Structures are given as structure tokens and as C-alpha cells.
C-alpha positions as CSV (number, residue, x, y, z in Angstrom):
1,M,0.1,0.0,0.0
2,P,1.7,3.2,-1.2
3,I,1.8,6.1,1.3
4,T,1.7,9.7,0.1
5,F,1.7,12.8,2.2
6,R,0.0,16.1,2.0
7,M,-0.1,19.3,4.2
8,A,-3.4,20.2,5.8
9,E,-5.4,22.9,4.4
10,R,-8.0,25.1,6.1
11,K,-10.8,22.8,4.8
12,D,-9.2,20.0,6.8
13,T,-9.9,21.6,10.2
14,A,-12.6,19.1,11.2
15,L,-10.3,16.3,10.2
16,I,-7.5,17.6,12.3
17,L,-9.8,17.8,15.3
18,E,-10.9,14.3,14.6
19,F,-7.3,13.0,14.7
20,I,-6.7,14.9,17.9
21,R,-9.7,13.4,19.6
22,E,-8.7,9.9,18.4
23,L,-5.3,10.4,19.9
24,A,-6.7,11.7,23.1
25,D,-8.8,8.6,23.3
26,Y,-5.8,6.4,22.9
27,E,-3.9,8.3,25.5
28,K,-6.8,8.2,27.9
29,M,-7.0,12.0,27.9
30,R,-10.1,12.7,26.0
31,D,-11.6,14.9,28.8
32,L,-8.6,17.2,28.4
33,V,-9.5,18.1,24.8
34,V,-11.0,21.5,24.8
35,A,-9.9,22.5,21.2
36,D,-12.6,23.2,18.7
37,E,-12.6,23.8,14.9
38,K,-12.5,27.6,15.3
39,T,-9.6,27.7,17.6
40,L,-7.6,25.2,15.4
41,E,-8.4,27.1,12.4
42,T,-7.2,30.3,14.0
43,W,-4.0,29.0,15.4
44,I,-3.0,26.7,12.5
45,F,-4.1,28.7,9.5
46,D,-4.6,32.3,10.5
47,K,-1.8,32.7,12.9
48,Q,0.3,29.9,11.3
49,K,1.6,28.6,14.7
50,A,1.6,24.9,13.6
51,E,1.4,22.6,10.6
52,V,-0.2,19.4,10.0
53,L,1.0,16.5,7.7
54,F,-1.4,13.8,6.7
55,A,-0.3,10.3,5.6
56,V,-2.7,9.1,2.9
57,C,-3.3,5.6,1.7
58,D,-5.7,4.9,-1.2
59,G,-7.1,8.4,-0.9
60,I,-7.8,8.1,2.9
61,E,-6.0,10.1,5.7
62,V,-4.7,7.4,7.9
63,G,-2.2,9.2,10.1
64,F,-1.2,12.7,11.0
65,A,1.5,14.7,12.5
66,L,1.0,18.2,14.1
67,F,4.3,20.0,14.4
68,F,5.9,23.5,14.7
69,H,9.3,25.1,14.9
70,N,11.2,25.7,18.1
71,F,14.7,27.0,18.4
72,S,17.9,25.8,20.0
73,T,20.2,28.5,21.2
74,F,23.1,26.0,21.4
75,L,22.7,24.9,17.8
76,G,21.8,28.4,16.6
77,R,19.0,27.2,14.5
78,A,15.4,26.1,14.5
79,G,14.2,22.5,15.1
80,I,10.9,20.9,14.6
81,Y,8.8,19.9,17.5
82,L,6.4,17.0,16.9
83,E,3.4,17.7,19.1
84,D,1.3,14.8,18.0
85,L,1.7,11.7,15.8
86,F,-1.1,9.3,15.3
87,V,-1.9,6.4,13.0
88,K,-5.4,5.0,13.0
89,P,-5.4,1.7,14.7
90,E,-6.6,-0.3,11.7
91,Y,-3.5,1.0,9.7
92,R,-0.8,0.4,12.3
93,H,2.0,-2.1,11.7
94,R,2.3,-1.1,8.2
95,S,5.3,1.3,8.5
96,I,3.0,4.3,8.3
97,G,4.4,5.9,11.6
98,K,8.0,5.3,10.3
99,A,7.0,6.9,7.0
100,I,5.7,10.0,8.9
101,L,8.8,10.4,11.0
102,K,11.0,9.9,7.8
103,K,9.0,12.6,6.1
104,L,9.2,15.0,9.1
105,A,13.0,14.3,9.2
106,A,13.2,15.2,5.5
107,I,11.2,18.4,6.1
108,A,13.6,19.3,8.9
109,V,16.7,18.7,6.8
110,E,15.1,20.6,3.9
111,R,14.5,23.6,6.2
112,G,17.9,23.5,7.7
113,C,16.6,22.5,11.1
114,G,19.1,21.1,13.6
115,R,16.8,18.5,15.1
116,L,13.4,16.8,15.4
117,E,12.1,16.1,18.9
118,W,8.9,15.1,20.8
119,W,7.6,13.9,24.2
120,C,6.2,10.5,24.8
121,L,4.1,9.3,27.8
122,D,6.1,7.1,30.1
123,W,3.5,4.4,29.9
124,N,3.4,4.1,26.2
125,K,5.8,1.2,25.7
126,P,4.7,0.4,22.2
127,S,5.6,4.0,21.0
128,I,8.8,4.1,23.1
129,D,9.9,0.8,21.6
130,F,9.1,2.2,18.1
131,Y,11.0,5.5,18.7
132,L,14.1,3.6,20.0
133,S,14.0,1.4,16.9
134,M,14.2,4.5,14.8
135,G,17.4,5.7,16.6
136,A,15.6,8.3,18.8
137,E,17.4,9.0,22.2
138,P,15.4,9.6,25.3
139,M,16.4,12.8,27.1
140,S,16.6,11.3,30.6
141,D,18.4,14.3,32.1
142,W,15.6,16.7,31.4
143,T,12.2,17.2,33.2
144,V,9.4,18.8,31.5
145,Y,7.8,21.7,33.4
146,R,4.5,23.4,32.6
147,I,2.5,26.4,33.7
148,A,-1.1,26.5,32.4
149,G,-4.7,27.5,33.1
150,D,-5.2,29.7,36.2
151,T,-1.6,29.4,37.2
152,L,-0.4,30.9,33.9
153,K,-3.0,33.8,34.2
154,N,-2.0,34.4,37.8
155,L,1.7,34.5,36.9
156,A,1.1,36.9,34.0
157,Q,-0.8,39.2,36.3
158,S,1.5,39.0,39.3
159,E,3.6,42.0,40.3
């Protein structure tokens, strides 16, 4: 089954949200999804803060990757941060995830980026094993920190 790729267009906003919800279901985090089509359309297409790549088989979008650029001061250049990668369950074990990562690596190289990186949930052993098989290295010396919601608003308004 040949895999092709295409970048998302504004008319794909509902499809992007569908993939996000399917990923959230897989990660047992569906209750955390507050994104809606209008918000996604604004941030992805109007503000151009992220891009979406679809993997397509036989005219059907079977996987997606949502990514954006970050910046490494040590490398002095941008990188690509992969926020979400998801392949529909019925299309897994067909090298689609590998093809998506390969395509993202090609985009990173084409754009002169210094790296491609992402996070993975600690319990997600199938994905961890897959990433390790691709040569990815876990960043065990780093801890992710986050400020969000009311804490973010309070910090922004503090003196």
C-alpha cells in the first residue's frame, strides 16, 4: 500500500480535530481536549503557529503529525517539535508511523533545522519501543515543566 503525504489545508480543520480526539482517546485523555474547529483554524491557518501533515493511503487520511518550529540556542537554528503523531489503529504495523517520521526528518533537513524532537508518555511502551528502533534517544536528564490555566494567568498578572 503506497503512502503519500499532504499538508493540511483550512478545509481539513474538522479532520485535524478528529485525529486529535482519536489520539486523546488512545492516551486516555479525551476529557482534556478543549480544542474546537474555530480555535484550531485560527492558530494553525490564520496565525500559522503549527502545521499538519497527513499520511494518505488509497485516498484516505490514515495518520497525521502536528508540528511546529522551536529554536535551539546551542545549535543556533530552529528545530521541529512534533506535538502529535497518530496512525489510525486499523492502519498500524504497516510502517506508516515510520514513514511519517521519515517525512518529518526530510522536512527538517530541507528547512535546515538542527533536530526533530517530541515527548512520549512514560506508559506508552509500544511507542517508546518504536521510537528507540528509529534511533531516537530519550532525554533522561531533562524534566518537563508546565505552567497552564489559572496558574499561567496568575503569573502573568503578578507584580
